[in-house]
PAVOMI-587218 format. One line per 5 residues: number of its first residue (from 0); their letters; for each residue x negated, y, z of C-alpha. Coordinates in pm, 1 decimal, decimal comma, always signed. Example, Ala and Ser with C-alpha at 12.3 -4.5 7.8 and 13.67 -1.06 7.14 Angstrom:
BEGIN
0> as> -1230,0 -450,0 +780,0 | -1367,0 -106,0 +714,0 .
% end
This chain:
BEGIN
0> mrpyr> -2828,9 +13725,4 -6188,8 | -2964,2 +13401,5 -6251,3 | -3040,0 +13108,2 -6041,0 | -3449,9 +13170,0 -6081,6 | -3496,2 +13552,1 -6064,1 .
5> thrgl> -3283,6 +13471,7 -5725,4 | -3524,3 +13218,2 -5592,4 | -3766,7 +13461,3 -5658,4 | -3625,9 +13750,6 -5553,2 | -3571,4 +13588,1 -5171,3 .
10> rtvtt> -3888,0 +13459,7 -5173,6 | -4047,6 +13796,0 -5220,3 | -3785,6 +13949,4 -4994,4 | -3998,9 +13664,9 -4717,0 | -4303,2 +13725,1 -4758,8 .
15> alaal> -4207,7 +14137,6 -4687,3 | -4059,4 +14036,4 -4380,9 | -4336,9 +13808,8 -4244,4 | -4624,3 +14045,5 -4375,0 | -4476,8 +14297,3 -4166,1 .
20> aisaa> -4380,9 +14105,0 -3847,4 | -4779,8 +13984,2 -3871,4 | -4838,7 +14327,9 -3880,2 | -4581,7 +14490,7 -3642,3 | -4832,3 +14184,8 -3440,6 .
25> vtvgf> -5175,4 +14344,6 -3470,5 | -5030,8 +14700,6 -3427,0 | -4987,6 +14598,9 -3012,8 | -5220,2 +14370,0 -2942,7 | -5143,5 +14053,8 -2950,8 .
30> cmpls> -4946,7 +14079,2 -2675,7 | -4674,4 +13902,8 -2854,2 | -4581,5 +13533,3 -2583,4 | -4713,4 +13221,0 -2678,4 | -4392,7 +13065,2 -2635,0 .
35> aqthk> -4217,3 +13328,8 -2900,1 | -4498,3 +13149,0 -3164,7 | -4381,4 +12812,3 -3129,9 | -4113,3 +12552,6 -3115,7 | -4043,5 +12245,4 -2977,3 .
40> vakre> -4058,9 +11971,0 -3225,1 | -3835,9 +11664,3 -3049,3 | -3930,4 +11331,4 -3070,1 | -3789,9 +11180,7 -3432,7 | -3553,4 +10860,4 -3324,9 .
45> nvvra> -3721,4 +10495,8 -3405,0 | -3350,9 +10402,9 -3589,1 | -3351,0 +10039,5 -3663,9 | -3000,2 +9979,4 -3833,6 | -2851,6 +9638,4 -4064,7 .
50> igvye> -2556,4 +9708,0 -4329,9 | -2410,3 +9447,0 -4454,4 | -2058,7 +9378,9 -4669,9 | -1775,1 +9196,9 -4475,1 | -1543,8 +8995,4 -4720,6 .
55> wtgdm> -1216,8 +8787,1 -4637,1 | -851,2 +8699,7 -4748,0 | -555,2 +8658,8 -4581,2 | -434,3 +8819,0 -4225,5 | -763,4 +9045,7 -4084,8 .
60> akpaa> -725,0 +9021,4 -3739,5 | -665,9 +8590,8 -3838,6 | -828,1 +8550,5 -4168,6 | -837,1 +8267,8 -4388,3 | -1239,9 +8233,0 -4510,2 .
65> srlip> -1448,0 +8500,1 -4447,4 | -1834,7 +8603,2 -4434,6 | -2094,5 +8863,9 -4388,2 | -2351,1 +8919,3 -4690,6 | -2669,0 +9134,9 -4552,2 .
70> vslfi> -2683,9 +9419,8 -4759,5 | -2992,9 +9621,8 -4578,8 | -3183,6 +9729,6 -4302,8 | -3374,9 +10028,5 -4171,3 | -3674,0 +9964,1 -4017,2 .
75> dgkle> -3978,6 +10175,7 -3975,6 | -3839,2 +10474,3 -4206,0 | -3737,9 +10250,0 -4511,4 | -3482,2 +10048,8 -4655,7 | -3549,8 +9685,1 -4733,7 .
80> daavy> -3353,5 +9430,4 -4811,1 | -3158,5 +9207,2 -4510,9 | -3146,4 +8891,8 -4688,0 | -3468,9 +8846,5 -4711,8 | -3647,4 +9051,1 -4396,2 .
85> larpm> -3843,6 +8883,2 -4145,5 | -3681,3 +8509,5 -4331,4 | -3836,6 +8253,3 -4032,5 | -3659,6 +8099,5 -4191,4 | -3311,7 +8291,8 -4086,4 .
90> pfsll> -3304,0 +8645,4 -4174,5 | -3308,7 +8875,5 -3876,5 | -2962,0 +9050,0 -3946,2 | -2764,7 +8713,5 -3912,2 | -3008,2 +8611,3 -3534,2 .
95> tgnvy> -2670,8 +8408,7 -3372,4 | -2563,4 +8678,6 -3129,4 | -2561,3 +9035,2 -3389,0 | -2278,0 +9227,1 -3370,5 | -2126,8 +9402,0 -3602,9 .
100> elqrn> -1875,5 +9737,3 -3622,3 | -1723,0 +9668,8 -3892,8 | -1625,2 +10044,8 -4061,2 | -1382,7 +10192,8 -4307,8 | -1518,2 +10579,5 -4432,6 .
105> giplg> -1743,8 +10548,7 -4098,1 | -1503,7 +10500,1 -3831,8 | -1479,3 +10146,8 -3641,0 | -1201,1 +9920,4 -3701,1 | -1322,4 +9585,5 -3477,4 .
110> mfdla> -1616,8 +9394,6 -3413,3 | -1799,5 +9097,1 -3616,8 | -1953,2 +8867,8 -3360,5 | -2195,8 +8676,5 -3533,3 | -2244,2 +8273,9 -3494,8 .
115> farhl> -2411,3 +8129,5 -3745,8 | -2615,1 +8181,3 -4074,4 | -2639,1 +7930,0 -4358,5 | -2843,1 +7931,0 -4662,6 | -2627,7 +7822,7 -4924,2 .
120> iapat> -2836,5 +7735,1 -5265,7 | -2614,4 +7660,1 -5613,9 | -2695,2 +7373,8 -5782,1 | -2793,4 +7336,5 -6186,0 | -2391,7 +7195,5 -6304,3 .
125> attty> -2302,5 +7579,5 -6085,4 | -2097,2 +7796,2 -6365,5 | -2132,8 +8070,5 -6081,7 | -2443,5 +8234,5 -5881,1 | -2137,5 +8391,8 -5668,2 .
130> ddgwf> -2251,8 +8094,9 -5367,8 | -2621,0 +8133,5 -5413,7 | -2850,9 +8325,1 -5054,3 | -2761,2 +8421,9 -4709,7 | -2448,5 +8436,5 -4574,7 .
135> gygkf> -2319,9 +8494,2 -4239,8 | -2005,2 +8402,4 -4019,7 | -1814,9 +8451,1 -3701,8 | -1546,2 +8582,8 -3546,1 | -1325,9 +8888,6 -3594,0 .
140> vppge> -1276,4 +9120,1 -3282,7 | -1040,6 +9357,6 -3297,4 | -1070,8 +9688,7 -3093,4 | -895,2 +9716,7 -2755,3 | -555,5 +9827,4 -2688,8 .
145> vkkst> -592,6 +10113,9 -2408,8 | -351,0 +9976,2 -2067,0 | -41,2 +10187,4 -2029,7 | -53,1 +10283,5 -1714,0 | +211,4 +10168,0 -1454,2 .
150> lkpvt> +192,1 +10331,9 -1174,9 | +523,3 +10531,4 -1099,8 | +577,7 +10911,5 -1002,4 | +765,7 +10953,6 -592,6 | +1127,6 +11040,9 -591,4 .
155> tlaki> +1025,3 +11119,9 -164,9 | +859,2 +11417,1 -147,9 | +605,9 +11368,5 +116,6 | +642,7 +11588,7 +491,3 | +402,3 +11739,2 +645,4 .
160> nglde> +482,9 +11881,9 +960,5 | +638,6 +11570,7 +1132,2 | +835,9 +11771,5 +1342,1 | +1158,4 +11572,3 +1142,8 | +1038,7 +11231,5 +1152,9 .
165> ddsqp> +1172,3 +10901,0 +1315,9 | +1003,1 +10831,5 +1589,4 | +1060,7 +10426,7 +1554,4 | +778,8 +10399,0 +1274,0 | +440,5 +10421,4 +1276,0 .
170> hfsar> +314,7 +10757,1 +1143,3 | -17,2 +10976,8 +1172,0 | +64,9 +11283,1 +1375,6 | -65,2 +11699,4 +1354,5 | -28,3 +11729,3 +1723,2 .
175> satpg> -280,6 +11497,0 +1805,4 | -554,3 +11580,0 +2096,5 | -896,4 +11705,5 +2090,7 | -1091,7 +11417,1 +1978,8 | -1276,3 +11243,3 +2244,8 .
180> sggaa> -1102,4 +11330,6 +2501,0 | -898,2 +11041,7 +2574,4 | -624,9 +11259,7 +2603,9 | -226,3 +11171,3 +2370,8 | -81,6 +11395,2 +2089,4 .
185> tpapg> +161,1 +11668,6 +2286,8 | +469,8 +11523,8 +2272,4 | +738,4 +11699,3 +2023,1 | +965,8 +11957,1 +2161,3 | +1283,6 +11718,9 +2339,9 .
190> tasas> +1091,7 +11422,3 +2371,9 | +974,6 +11238,3 +2699,5 | +599,2 +11195,9 +2732,6 | +358,8 +10961,4 +2655,8 | +244,8 +10893,9 +2940,7 .
195> tstpa> +563,9 +10763,7 +3143,0 | +579,0 +10554,6 +2865,2 | +174,6 +10448,4 +2860,6 | +231,6 +10027,3 +3020,0 | -49,4 +10002,6 +3290,9 .
200> ddpdr> -358,5 +9860,4 +3190,9 | -345,2 +9418,9 +3182,5 | -626,1 +9263,5 +3457,3 | -631,8 +8994,5 +3189,3 | -756,7 +9208,9 +2945,4 .
205> pklhr> -1112,6 +9181,1 +2785,7 | -1305,2 +9433,0 +2891,1 | -1685,3 +9491,4 +2699,0 | -1989,0 +9597,4 +2936,6 | -2325,1 +9724,9 +2880,3 .
210> tsnss> -2547,8 +9490,3 +2949,9 | -2884,4 +9582,1 +3170,6 | -3207,3 +9402,1 +3143,5 | -3201,5 +9438,6 +3532,6 | -3118,6 +9133,9 +3786,0 .
215> sdsss> -2976,7 +9433,1 +3970,6 | -2802,5 +9531,9 +3754,8 | -2627,8 +9238,5 +3577,4 | -2545,3 +9119,7 +3936,2 | -2379,0 +9405,6 +3987,9 .
220> qtada> -2192,7 +9363,1 +3685,8 | -2090,3 +8954,1 +3684,2 | -1901,9 +9111,2 +4012,0 | -1761,0 +9384,5 +3886,6 | -1649,8 +9213,8 +3584,4 .
225> gstpa> -1477,8 +8981,2 +3797,0 | -1349,6 +8723,1 +3533,6 | -1605,7 +8717,4 +3319,5 | -1817,3 +8361,1 +3286,3 | -2173,4 +8331,4 +3328,1 .
230> ddpdr> -2371,0 +8308,4 +3007,4 | -2337,7 +7985,0 +2841,2 | -2698,9 +7829,6 +2799,5 | -2652,2 +7661,7 +2512,3 | -2460,3 +7922,9 +2314,8 .
235> pslrr> -2662,5 +8088,0 +1989,2 | -2870,2 +8458,4 +1990,3 | -2947,2 +8666,3 +1769,3 | -3263,3 +8800,6 +1873,0 | -3616,6 +8958,0 +1713,9 .
240> rtpeq> -3879,9 +8722,2 +1635,6 | -4260,5 +8798,4 +1776,0 | -4553,2 +8825,0 +1481,5 | -4667,9 +8497,0 +1619,3 | -4314,5 +8304,9 +1591,3 .
245> aqsak> -4257,1 +8432,2 +1187,7 | -4606,6 +8274,9 +1119,0 | -4498,6 +7962,5 +1256,9 | -4171,7 +7994,3 +1066,2 | -4405,3 +8077,7 +747,9 .
250> ddrgg> -4649,9 +7785,2 +797,0 | -4390,8 +7526,0 +793,9 | -4188,9 +7629,3 +464,1 | -4519,0 +7639,1 +323,5 | -4462,5 +7276,0 +156,6 .
255> vtaag> -4112,2 +7298,8 +85,9 | -4110,2 +7369,8 -349,7 | -3899,0 +7603,0 -550,6 | -3563,6 +7372,1 -617,3 | -3593,7 +7633,1 -971,0 .
260> nsldd> -3322,8 +7881,6 -1061,6 | -2936,4 +7680,4 -1133,2 | -2957,0 +7897,0 -1484,1 | -3225,4 +7694,2 -1591,5 | -2989,4 +7331,5 -1594,9 .
265> pnrpl> -2885,6 +7297,9 -1932,5 | -2659,0 +7043,5 -1776,0 | -2434,7 +7320,3 -1551,7 | -2088,2 +7332,1 -1619,5 | -1934,9 +7652,0 -1804,8 .
270> lhrgk> -1655,8 +7859,3 -1724,4 | -1538,1 +8094,4 -1995,9 | -1187,8 +8184,5 -2200,1 | -1181,3 +7934,3 -2537,5 | -1504,9 +7889,7 -2754,6 .
275> ptsal> -1751,3 +8087,7 -2675,2 | -1867,8 +8268,4 -3011,2 | -2228,0 +8127,3 -2997,7 | -2124,2 +7761,0 -2962,7 | -1839,6 +7783,3 -3292,5 .
280> ndddl> -1984,7 +7566,0 -3568,9 | -1875,4 +7524,8 -3964,2 | -1513,5 +7329,1 -3846,3 | -1428,1 +7655,2 -3634,4 | -1454,5 +7864,3 -3885,7 .
285> pklmg> -1360,5 +7856,5 -4226,8 | -1592,2 +7999,0 -4486,1 | -1542,5 +8207,4 -4733,0 | -1614,6 +8030,9 -5117,7 | -1657,3 +8175,7 -5441,2 .
290> lpgdq> -1535,7 +8524,5 -5537,1 | -1168,5 +8547,8 -5529,5 | -945,6 +8795,7 -5689,4 | -930,3 +9165,1 -5655,6 | -586,7 +9140,1 -5535,5 .
295> dlhql> -716,2 +8832,1 -5289,6 | -1059,1 +9010,9 -5156,0 | -1099,5 +9262,7 -4926,7 | -1385,7 +9435,9 -4799,6 | -1549,7 +9665,9 -4509,0 .
300> vavsd> -1835,9 +9793,9 -4473,0 | -2030,2 +9656,4 -4136,5 | -2296,2 +9788,9 -3959,2 | -2560,2 +9673,3 -3683,6 | -2729,0 +9859,3 -3457,5 .
305> avdhp> -2894,6 +9895,3 -3087,8 | -2806,0 +10254,1 -2976,8 | -2468,7 +10393,3 -3060,4 | -2421,2 +10693,0 -3274,5 | -2160,9 +10966,7 -3196,3 .
310> lhdfs> -1887,5 +10863,0 -3480,1 | -1865,4 +11075,5 -3758,1 | -1579,1 +11095,8 -4007,6 | -1690,4 +11097,8 -4362,8 | -1345,4 +11099,2 -4545,6 .
315> rpwed> -1154,7 +11377,9 -4688,8 | -805,4 +11454,1 -4677,4 | -606,0 +11602,5 -4968,6 | -464,7 +11945,4 -4854,5 | -171,8 +11856,0 -5096,9 .
320> eaehl> -29,9 +11623,4 -5388,0 | -72,8 +11946,6 -5573,5 | -447,4 +11884,0 -5486,2 | -436,7 +11505,6 -5479,4 | -243,1 +11553,5 -5853,7 .
325> ailgk> -473,6 +11774,8 -6019,8 | -814,3 +11638,2 -5914,3 | -638,3 +11305,9 -6007,4 | -549,4 +11414,8 -6339,8 | -901,0 +11581,1 -6478,8 .
330> meaaa> -1041,6 +11251,2 -6349,4 | -828,8 +11046,4 -6632,2 | -909,9 +11369,3 -6872,6 | -1328,1 +11231,7 -6821,7 | -1218,9 +10904,9 -6704,0 .
335> raqls> -1083,9 +10893,6 -7118,3 | -1345,3 +11058,5 -7274,4 | -1611,5 +10819,9 -7121,8 | -1477,7 +10525,3 -7294,6 | -1355,0 +10706,8 -7639,6 .
340> ayeaa> -1768,0 +10700,5 -7614,9 | -1804,6 +10391,7 -7580,1 | -1607,7 +10267,7 -7788,3 | -1745,4 +10452,6 -8052,1 | -2074,1 +10328,0 -7944,0 .
345> navaa> -1927,7 +9961,1 -7918,8 | -1708,1 +10007,6 -8230,3 | -1725,4 +9635,7 -8493,5 | -1735,1 +9774,6 -8814,4 | -1293,3 +9792,6 -8970,7 .
350> aapap> -1222,0 +9597,9 -9253,5 | -1196,9 +9747,7 -9559,2 | -864,3 +9843,1 -9646,1 | -718,7 +9663,8 -9944,1 | -611,8 +9910,1 -10272,7 .
355> akqtp> -332,5 +9981,8 -10339,4 | -163,0 +9807,8 -10583,9 | -133,2 +10061,5 -10912,2 | +200,1 +10118,6 -11162,0 | +224,0 +10204,5 -11484,5 .
360> asktr> +226,2 +10585,3 -11500,3 | +595,4 +10714,7 -11590,6 | +641,5 +10990,3 -11932,5 | +834,4 +11201,7 -11636,0 | +549,1 +11240,1 -11341,6 .
365> rpaak> +707,9 +11456,9 -11107,5 | +602,9 +11656,2 -10794,8 | +390,6 +11425,2 -10505,3 | +548,4 +11476,9 -10184,4 | +421,9 +11649,6 -9914,3 .
370> qtppp> +321,2 +11396,9 -9652,2 | +241,5 +11462,6 -9316,2 | -48,2 +11334,3 -9087,7 | +139,1 +11039,4 -8847,2 | +87,8 +11159,0 -8493,3 .
375> ppppe> -221,7 +11052,8 -8310,3 | -134,5 +10713,3 -8070,3 | -32,1 +10729,1 -7689,8 | -290,8 +10792,5 -7465,3 | -426,1 +10450,5 -7385,4 .
380> pllee> -285,3 +10415,1 -7011,1 | -509,1 +10281,3 -6714,0 | -448,9 +10096,5 -6506,2 | -514,3 +10004,5 -6136,9 | -654,7 +10350,7 -6060,1 .
385> klagy> -793,8 +10428,5 -5680,6 | -938,4 +10776,2 -5636,9 | -1067,8 +10853,0 -5260,8 | -1268,6 +11170,9 -5170,6 | -1533,6 +11161,6 -4899,9 .
390> mlsyg> -1714,0 +11447,6 -4717,3 | -2063,9 +11279,4 -4714,7 | -2318,7 +11502,8 -4517,3 | -2179,9 +11826,0 -4320,9 | -2100,1 +12100,7 -4536,6 .
395> gaptf> -2133,1 +11887,6 -4876,6 | -1992,7 +11912,8 -5130,7 | -1621,4 +11733,2 -5119,1 | -1677,8 +11390,1 -5339,4 | -1447,9 +11195,0 -5502,9 .
400> vysah> -1472,9 +10824,4 -5634,0 | -1275,2 +10802,9 -5910,8 | -1219,6 +10345,0 -6078,8 | -975,9 +10205,8 -6364,4 | -941,2 +9949,8 -6613,8 .
405> tdglg> -694,2 +9877,1 -6927,3 | -539,2 +9671,2 -7059,5 | -644,4 +9363,0 -7288,1 | -966,1 +9100,2 -7279,8 | -1208,2 +8987,5 -7345,8 .
410> ptlrf> -1443,4 +9337,9 -7578,6 | -1077,3 +9540,8 -7528,2 | -1096,7 +9490,5 -7073,3 | -1305,5 +9806,7 -7035,3 | -1390,8 +9917,0 -6702,4 .
415> vtlva> -1474,5 +10240,7 -6587,7 | -1639,0 +10423,4 -6278,8 | -1649,5 +10805,0 -6206,2 | -1830,5 +10974,1 -5912,3 | -1815,3 +11306,7 -5890,8 .
420> qinmq> -1826,8 +11681,6 -5668,7 | -1685,1 +11963,3 -5726,7 | -1944,6 +12258,3 -5798,8 | -1942,8 +12622,6 -5697,5 | -1600,1 +12669,7 -6001,7 .
425> gepev> -1463,8 +12453,1 -5825,6 | -1371,9 +12213,1 -6090,0 | -1561,7 +11824,7 -6060,2 | -1861,5 +11824,2 -6178,5 | -1988,7 +11427,3 -6281,6 .
430> amksv> -2228,5 +11284,3 -6080,5 | -2221,2 +10885,0 -6174,9 | -2027,7 +10709,3 -6505,4 | -2006,1 +10377,0 -6520,8 | -1826,2 +10217,9 -6815,1 .
435> tdaah> -1856,9 +9840,1 -6958,4 | -1610,6 +9566,7 -7108,8 | -1520,3 +9198,1 -6970,7 | -1798,7 +9038,9 -7263,9 | -2086,9 +9282,7 -7189,4 .
440> ldrap> -2071,0 +9244,3 -6834,0 | -2426,5 +9047,6 -6795,2 | -2564,0 +9431,0 -6967,4 | -2400,1 +9619,1 -6788,4 | -2222,0 +9517,2 -6456,8 .
445> rmrlv> -1899,8 +9627,1 -6314,8 | -1922,1 +9880,2 -6061,9 | -1671,7 +9857,2 -5757,9 | -1656,8 +10082,0 -5494,1 | -1718,5 +9942,8 -5137,7 .
450> dvvda> -1710,1 +10220,6 -4907,3 | -1903,0 +10524,6 -4796,9 | -2215,2 +10427,2 -4502,3 | -2466,9 +10576,6 -4337,7 | -2731,6 +10332,8 -4397,3 .
455> dasnr> -3016,6 +10553,9 -4138,3 | -2800,1 +10751,8 -3890,6 | -2899,5 +11009,1 -4084,1 | -2533,6 +11168,2 -4017,3 | -2560,3 +11193,6 -4413,4 .
460> asvlf> -2330,6 +10860,5 -4661,2 | -2461,9 +10694,4 -4947,8 | -2203,5 +10527,4 -5138,0 | -2174,0 +10191,1 -5160,3 | -2109,8 +9997,1 -5492,9 .
465> elraq> -2010,7 +9564,0 -5565,1 | -2238,2 +9530,3 -5878,7 | -2133,4 +9278,0 -6036,5 | -2172,6 +9099,1 -6366,3 | -2063,1 +8831,9 -6477,1 .
470> tsrqf> -2195,9 +8485,7 -6242,6 | -2376,1 +8727,4 -6025,9 | -2379,7 +9017,1 -5805,5 | -2541,3 +9278,7 -5581,8 | -2486,2 +9511,2 -5364,5 .
475> alyrv> -2623,2 +9912,1 -5360,4 | -2650,8 +10226,1 -5265,0 | -2658,9 +10565,6 -5413,0 | -2704,0 +10887,7 -5215,0 | -2480,6 +11183,0 -5395,0 .
480> igara> -2630,7 +11553,6 -5355,2 | -2526,8 +11856,1 -5585,9 | -2387,0 +11634,8 -5880,5 | -2660,4 +11419,9 -5922,5 | -2641,4 +11101,4 -5772,3 .
485> eqtfa> -2957,9 +10838,9 -5666,3 | -2998,4 +10508,8 -5634,5 | -3152,1 +10458,5 -5322,0 | -3130,6 +10107,8 -5276,7 | -3036,7 +9750,2 -5461,0 .
490> tgstq> -3024,7 +9376,8 -5356,2 | -3161,9 +9081,0 -5504,6 | -2954,2 +8910,1 -5768,7 | -2735,6 +8637,8 -5628,6 | -2877,1 +8424,5 -5878,5 .
% end
């Protein structure tokens, strides 16, 4: 059955079922409850999410130099350029205090605390414009480690009945008297009674007496106390104020002005460990300048969102090494086919071969020897191959991104990037391809994979590429569905 016939058949069956449901409702006199005919639509979440690319050199924990490049900002249901959105003058995505979560395949690896931003302008004499535009600088904060518990298991067992406890040590006993009776605990068998060891009352021990308002009760209690001294007239006491006294105290405070909030004092001392991120400057944070080589430059996706969303791991692990090698071989074959087509379309006309030197024909002609065709040249090696697998959405098709380059300089140094998805037959189907050479990067930029990222908090990831030209670059997001790739967003060029 062809696909369009299958869809038409599904529509016919659905229409018939709907007609039967309506006729059944009419037959029973529309006795269906109203709740069965309606559904509740949840309020759409207002998502504000910024995406950037964090670049650094050296160690990730202590980078030699780093920077944050703003890419996209999802706000009001659409993607905006994070480098220019609400730039007054600093862009909204680079405001001091913003925190970015550094991710790989959707899993956080640490935080980036933004300290300040700078707008760099490349001079007219610069050979490259990689340092042109807004960049953010801050401090990398590694994820907190889970501290191990210092609790140790108890080696001695607790005793419950208390019959064999040491009487010389204080302990709680289950043989106490009834609460509120004032009696002592029942002694254990074979021990002396508690009454024999109870000391007599100390006559000098202070006692608490209930105070009475009547003078007779007060005099009697004073007489009974014996040694209790009379009240000191100068001793302060707490009394409930009358309404007149409370109003008088309120009027007395009318001329007192508020001292103000101590937090408003700019000269107040602050207690903190080290230097706060907001106080860091250019001397504290080494800024990454220029564009280092591929071996030295490291990149991660940076996500800033005001709401904590559930983690979504977009990576697709290999079932085994055999599957990895099988997919790699198929992607290599597709890459070589694209390289051959690119070479055929951009090949330079080869020089005509020199004519062969003619020799005088001999009188005796010998039969020409049968010539065998030369063996085909070996396939051109592909260097620095990278193959990554992803699951861009729940229940979606596996997506693979392959990149490599050939050996050589200038036109002979060619770059190839492929994005493929597994089709119904289990074969990788190319959804996007890019082939260029080092001499024509301004015509067709080189596509370098950064990572996959959920740019709009929809639990569906897009592929983030760096489009690197000869003297500039930009970043772009691609949505891959059904072996088709669509560019959903692209930043402005750094020129």
